[in-house]
C-alpha positions in Angstrom: -43.5 -79.0 71.2 -40.4 -80.4 69.6 -38.7 -80.9 66.2 -37.8 -84.2 64.7 -35.0 -84.5 62.3 -34.8 -87.3 59.7 -31.8 -88.2 57.6 -33.0 -89.6 54.3 -30.6 -90.4 51.4 -33.2 -91.8 49.0 -36.9 -92.2 48.5 -37.1 -95.6 50.2 -35.6 -94.2 53.4 -37.8 -91.1 53.2 -41.0 -93.2 53.1 -39.9 -95.6 55.9 -38.6 -92.9 58.3 -41.4 -90.4 57.7 -44.1 -93.1 58.2 -42.4 -94.3 61.4 -42.2 -90.8 62.9 -45.7 -89.8 61.9 -47.1 -93.0 63.3 -45.2 -93.0 66.6 -45.0 -89.3 67.4 -47.7 -87.4 65.5 -50.5 -89.9 65.0 -52.7 -88.1 67.6 -52.7 -85.0 65.4 -54.4 -86.6 62.5 -58.2 -86.5 62.3 -60.3 -89.6 63.1 -62.7 -88.7 60.3 -61.3 -90.3 57.2 -63.5 -88.0 55.0 -62.1 -84.8 56.4 -60.6 -82.3 53.9 -56.8 -82.5 54.0 -54.7 -79.7 52.4 -51.1 -80.2 51.5 -49.2 -76.9 50.7 -45.8 -77.3 49.0 -43.5 -74.4 48.1 -43.7 -73.9 44.3 -41.8 -70.7 43.9 -40.9 -71.1 40.3 -40.7 -73.6 37.4 -37.2 -74.8 38.6 -37.7 -78.2 40.1 -36.6 -79.4 43.5 -33.2 -80.7 42.4 -32.2 -77.0 42.0 -33.0 -76.4 45.7 -35.9 -74.1 44.6 -39.2 -76.0 45.1 -40.6 -78.7 47.3 -39.3 -82.2 46.4 -41.9 -84.3 44.6 -40.6 -87.3 46.5 -41.6 -85.8 49.8 -45.0 -84.7 48.4 -45.6 -88.2 47.0 -44.6 -89.9 50.3 -46.9 -87.7 52.3 -49.8 -88.5 49.9 -49.0 -92.2 50.2 -49.0 -92.0 53.9 -52.4 -90.4 54.0 -53.9 -92.7 51.4 -52.5 -95.8 53.2 -54.5 -94.6 56.2 -57.7 -94.3 54.1 -58.0 -90.5 54.0 -60.1 -89.8 50.9 -60.3 -86.0 50.5 -56.8 -84.8 49.8 -55.9 -81.6 48.0 -52.5 -80.2 47.0 -52.6 -76.4 46.9 -50.3 -73.5 46.4 -50.4 -69.9 45.2 -47.4 -69.9 42.8 -45.0 -67.0 42.2 -46.8 -63.8 41.1 -44.4 -63.2 38.3 -45.2 -66.5 36.6 -48.9 -66.0 37.4 -48.9 -62.5 35.8 -47.2 -64.0 32.7 -49.9 -66.7 32.4 -47.4 -69.5 33.1 -48.8 -72.5 35.0 -46.0 -73.4 37.5 -48.1 -76.3 38.9 -48.2 -77.9 35.5 -44.5 -77.2 34.7 -43.4 -78.8 38.0 -45.6 -81.8 37.1 -47.5 -81.4 40.4 -50.8 -81.8 38.5 -49.5 -85.1 37.0 -48.4 -86.3 40.5 -51.9 -85.5 41.8 -53.4 -87.4 38.9 -51.1 -90.4 39.5 -52.4 -90.6 43.1 -55.9 -89.5 42.3 -55.9 -86.4 44.6 -57.0 -82.9 43.8 -54.8 -79.9 43.0 -55.6 -76.2 43.2 -53.8 -73.0 42.4 -54.7 -70.5 45.2 -54.3 -67.7 42.7 -57.6 -68.7 41.3 -59.3 -69.8 44.6 -62.3 -68.5 46.5 -60.8 -66.2 49.1 -61.2 -64.7 52.6 -59.8 -61.3 53.6 -57.3 -60.9 56.5 -55.7 -57.8 57.9 -52.0 -57.1 57.3 -49.9 -54.3 58.7 -51.3 -50.7 58.8 -54.9 -52.1 58.4 -54.3 -53.3 54.8 -56.7 -56.1 53.8 -55.4 -58.9 51.6 -57.2 -62.1 50.4 -56.0 -65.6 51.1 -57.3 -68.9 49.7 -60.3 -70.0 51.7 -58.9 -73.6 51.8 -56.0 -72.4 53.9 -58.4 -71.5 56.7 -61.2 -74.0 56.3 -59.5 -77.3 55.5 -59.9 -79.9 58.2 -56.2 -80.6 58.4 -53.4 -78.5 56.9 -49.9 -79.8 56.2 -47.3 -77.2 55.2 -44.3 -78.6 53.2 -41.9 -75.7 52.7 -38.4 -75.8 51.2 -35.3 -74.9 53.2 -33.4 -72.2 51.3 -31.7 -68.9 51.6 -33.5 -65.8 50.4 -32.2 -62.5 49.2 -35.1 -60.5 50.8 -35.5 -62.4 54.1 -32.1 -64.2 54.5 -33.9 -67.5 54.8 -37.3 -69.0 53.9 -38.8 -72.0 55.7 -42.2 -72.4 57.4 -43.0 -68.9 58.2 -42.5 -67.2 54.8 -43.9 -70.1 52.9 -47.4 -68.9 53.8 -47.0 -66.1 51.4 -48.2 -68.7 48.9 -51.6 -68.7 50.6 -52.2 -65.2 49.2 -54.3 -65.2 46.1 -52.8 -63.5 43.1 -50.4 -60.7 42.4 -52.3 -57.9 44.0 -52.5 -59.6 47.4 -48.8 -60.7 47.3 -47.9 -57.1 46.4 -49.7 -55.9 49.5 -47.7 -58.3 51.7 -44.4 -56.9 50.4 -45.3 -53.4 51.6 -44.1 -54.5 55.0 -42.8 -58.0 54.3 -41.3 -59.2 57.6 -44.2 -58.0 59.8 -46.8 -59.3 57.2 -45.2 -62.8 57.3 -46.0 -62.8 61.0 -49.5 -61.5 60.3 -50.1 -64.4 57.9 -48.9 -66.9 60.5 -51.3 -65.3 63.1 -54.1 -66.0 60.7 -53.2 -69.3 59.2 -52.3 -72.2 61.5 -51.1 -75.4 59.7 -51.5 -78.5 61.8 -48.3 -80.1 60.7 -45.0 -78.7 59.2 -42.7 -81.0 57.2 -39.6 -79.1 56.0 -38.0 -80.3 52.8 -34.2 -80.1 53.3 -33.4 -83.0 51.0 -31.8 -80.7 48.5 -31.8 -77.3 50.0 -30.6 -74.0 48.5 -27.7 -71.8 49.5 -26.5 -68.4 48.2 -28.8 -65.9 46.5 -32.1 -67.8 46.7 -34.9 -68.4 46.2 -34.2 -68.8 42.5 -30.5 -67.9 41.9 -28.8 -69.8 44.6 -27.1 -73.2 44.4 -28.5 -76.6 45.4 -27.1 -78.2 48.6 -27.8 -81.8 49.3 -28.2 -82.3 53.0 -30.7 -85.2 53.0 -32.7 -83.7 55.9 -36.4 -83.5 56.7 -37.6 -81.6 59.7 -41.0 -82.3 61.3 -42.9 -80.4 63.9 -45.9 -78.2 64.7 -44.5 -74.9 65.7 -43.3 -72.9 62.7 -41.1 -70.5 64.8 -39.2 -73.3 66.4 -38.8 -75.1 63.1 -37.4 -72.0 61.4 -35.0 -71.5 64.4 -33.7 -75.1 64.1 -33.5 -74.7 60.3 -31.3 -71.6 60.8 -29.0 -73.7 63.0 -28.8 -76.4 60.4 -27.8 -73.8 57.8 -24.9 -72.6 60.0 -26.3 -69.3 61.3 -24.6 -68.5 64.6 -27.9 -67.2 66.1 -31.5 -67.4 64.9 -31.7 -63.6 65.4 -29.7 -63.4 62.1 -33.0 -64.2 60.4 -35.1 -60.9 60.2 -38.5 -62.6 60.6 -37.3 -64.5 63.7 -35.8 -61.4 65.1 -39.1 -59.6 64.7 -41.0 -62.6 66.1 -38.8 -62.5 69.3 -39.5 -58.8 69.5 -43.2 -59.5 69.3 -42.9 -62.3 72.0 -43.9 -65.0 69.6 -40.7 -66.8 70.6 -40.6 -67.8 74.2 -38.0 -69.0 76.7 -39.0 -72.7 76.2 -38.5 -72.4 72.4 -35.1 -70.8 72.9 -34.2 -73.6 75.3 -35.2 -76.2 72.7 -33.2 -74.4 70.1 -30.1 -74.2 72.3 -30.4 -77.9 73.2 -30.7 -79.3 69.7 -27.4 -81.0 68.8 -27.1 -81.5 65.1 -24.7 -81.5 62.2 -24.4 -77.9 60.9 -23.9 -77.0 57.3 -22.3 -73.7 56.3 -24.7 -72.3 53.7 -23.5 -69.5 51.5 -25.3 -66.3 52.3 -27.3 -64.3 49.8 -25.2 -61.8 47.8 -27.1 -58.6 47.4 -26.0 -55.9 44.8 -26.6 -52.2 45.3 -29.7 -52.3 43.0 -31.2 -55.3 44.8 -30.6 -53.7 48.2 -32.3 -50.6 47.0 -35.4 -52.5 45.7 -35.9 -54.5 48.9 -35.2 -51.6 51.3 -38.5 -51.3 53.4 -38.3 -47.5 53.3 -38.4 -47.3 49.5 -40.0 -50.6 48.6 -43.6 -49.5 49.0 -43.0 -46.6 46.7 -41.2 -48.7 44.1 -44.1 -51.2 44.1 -46.5 -48.3 43.2 -44.2 -47.2 40.4 -43.6 -50.8 39.2 -47.3 -51.5 38.7 -48.2 -48.2 37.1 -49.8 -49.1 33.7 -47.0 -47.8 31.4 -44.2 -49.0 33.6 -45.9 -52.4 34.0 -46.1 -52.7 30.2 -42.4 -52.0 29.9 -41.6 -54.7 32.5 -43.2 -57.2 30.2 -40.8 -56.5 27.3 -38.2 -59.3 26.9 -35.3 -56.8 26.8 -36.4 -55.4 30.2 -36.8 -58.9 31.7 -33.4 -59.9 30.5 -31.8 -56.7 31.9 -33.5 -57.2 35.3 -32.5 -60.9 35.4 -28.9 -60.0 34.4 -28.7 -57.4 37.3 -30.1 -60.0 39.7 -33.1 -57.7 40.5 -35.4 -60.3 39.0 -34.6 -63.9 40.1 -36.6 -65.5 37.3 -36.3 -65.2 33.5 -39.5 -66.7 32.2 -39.3 -68.8 29.0 -42.7 -69.3 27.6 -42.2 -72.4 25.4 -43.6 -75.6 27.0 -41.6 -78.9 26.6 -42.7 -81.6 24.2 -40.5 -84.6 25.2 -40.7 -88.4 25.1 -40.7 -90.7 28.1 -37.2 -90.9 29.6 -35.2 -93.9 28.4 -31.8 -95.5 29.3 -28.7 -95.5 27.2 -27.4 -98.8 28.5 -23.8 -98.2 27.6 -23.6 -95.2 29.8 -25.3 -96.7 32.9 -23.0 -97.6 35.8 -23.8 -100.7 37.7 -24.7 -100.1 41.3 -25.3 -96.3 40.8 -29.1 -96.3 41.4 -29.5 -92.5 41.5 -32.5 -92.8 39.2 -34.1 -95.2 41.6 -33.3 -92.9 44.6 -34.8 -89.9 42.9 -38.0 -91.1 41.2 -40.9 -89.4 43.0 -43.4 -92.2 42.3 -41.1 -95.0 43.2 -40.5 -96.8 39.9 -37.9 -99.5 40.2 -35.2 -97.9 38.0 -33.2 -98.5 35.9 -35.1 -101.8 35.4 -38.5 -100.1 34.6 -37.1 -98.0 31.8 -38.7 -99.1 28.5 -41.4 -101.2 30.2 -45.2 -100.8 30.2 -45.0 -99.4 33.7 -43.3 -96.2 32.3 -46.5 -95.2 30.6 -47.5 -93.9 34.1 -44.3 -91.7 34.2 -45.2 -88.1 35.2 -42.2 -86.7 33.2 -40.8 -84.7 36.1 -37.3 -85.4 34.5 -35.7 -85.9 37.9 -33.9 -89.1 36.6 -32.8 -87.2 33.5 -31.5 -84.3 35.5 -29.7 -86.3 38.2 -28.0 -89.2 36.4 -24.3 -88.7 37.1 -23.4 -90.7 33.9 -25.8 -88.8 31.6 -27.3 -92.2 30.8 -31.0 -91.2 31.0 -32.2 -89.4 27.8 -35.4 -87.8 26.5 -36.2 -86.9 22.9 -37.9 -83.8 21.7 -38.0 -80.1 22.5 -37.1 -79.2 26.2 -38.8 -75.8 26.0 -38.5 -73.8 29.2 -36.5 -76.7 30.8 -33.5 -75.6 28.8 -33.2 -72.6 31.2 -32.9 -74.9 34.2 -30.3 -77.0 32.3 -28.4 -73.8 31.5 -28.3 -72.7 35.1 -28.2 -75.9 37.1 -27.2 -79.0 35.0 -23.6 -79.0 36.2 -24.6 -78.4 39.9 -27.2 -81.1 40.0 -25.1 -83.9 38.4 -22.1 -82.9 40.6 -24.3 -83.3 43.7 -25.0 -87.0 42.8 -21.5 -87.7 41.7 -20.2 -86.5 45.0 -22.9 -88.5 46.8 -21.7 -91.7 45.2 -17.9 -91.0 45.8 
């Protein structure tokens, strides 16, 4: 039981280093049966893409799929139960993040756990909740969470990511009645075989959707979610893993043992000082365990629930920071990305580093190969020179630009300085 840390500054390094570690350290984990069902679960919390620090990086997801396909695994599924707010609003986050297009590009299956066949498990106080059957019955389960701070749980990595295995709003609502303990209950029931943590562009501050992206170019690999979360807390600059409520509770429940603490203490790594979540009075009230279960009942009463769907209510809650997502319903209708040559800086290659499917950019812009582009808009978002353009209506993506365009471009300007 250990944790491997990879430093990967671009997609090429990510593919090479991940393949090397999986072949040389974790190869015995993988099934010998090439027809076994393999489930890959990313963290798709909202329609903000990975460059904001919010969701699992499509580069990492693509490289894992390539690794499996190169070793002739034929039954691969990408699955996640996306944010209940978007699900309730009828917004397809999997489509908005272009995960469905990535799956089509690699000819693998994709499933939204909110619509899956389910199996009940027991949470705190005897409450029953339904999780996607695939999460228990797949032949090999790879969890790919995002490293980010979280206003409810201080941090979210491997352990909390399994909330996405719960099917639909009602089951996620049940988990929030005693969130910290129920995260551990989920991890008692669901046992991913391999954990690959996306810390390429993490999130600091008031995550999971209102924080700031932090480029640390790090991937963590291991099998024990408690140890991985402990190491992740050290990377984020927490003085003690007990600062993270779910890890503090895990220690209390003896799910963290002396060996894991010894491994945590012995890990020598570069630390990053992540900004901590800033919690207003109203947010603190809504997440207080003593009142949250009552607020949840009030929130989902029929008349109150209707009021929460009004745009004026959603804007107010977003403005107060109580709701982390303001949902824009309009879908984009944009062209393939193209290059404004006069703006492109020789030797920059950010677009090449950031393309999930590994196009040879900027050279491939405008070529026949670009017809296979999945329109994730990573190159458009990250180009420090604003040399990559798209034509058309950006739809909901305008909200990401409004919140994060300056942050994202600055990340890659600083990376090239």
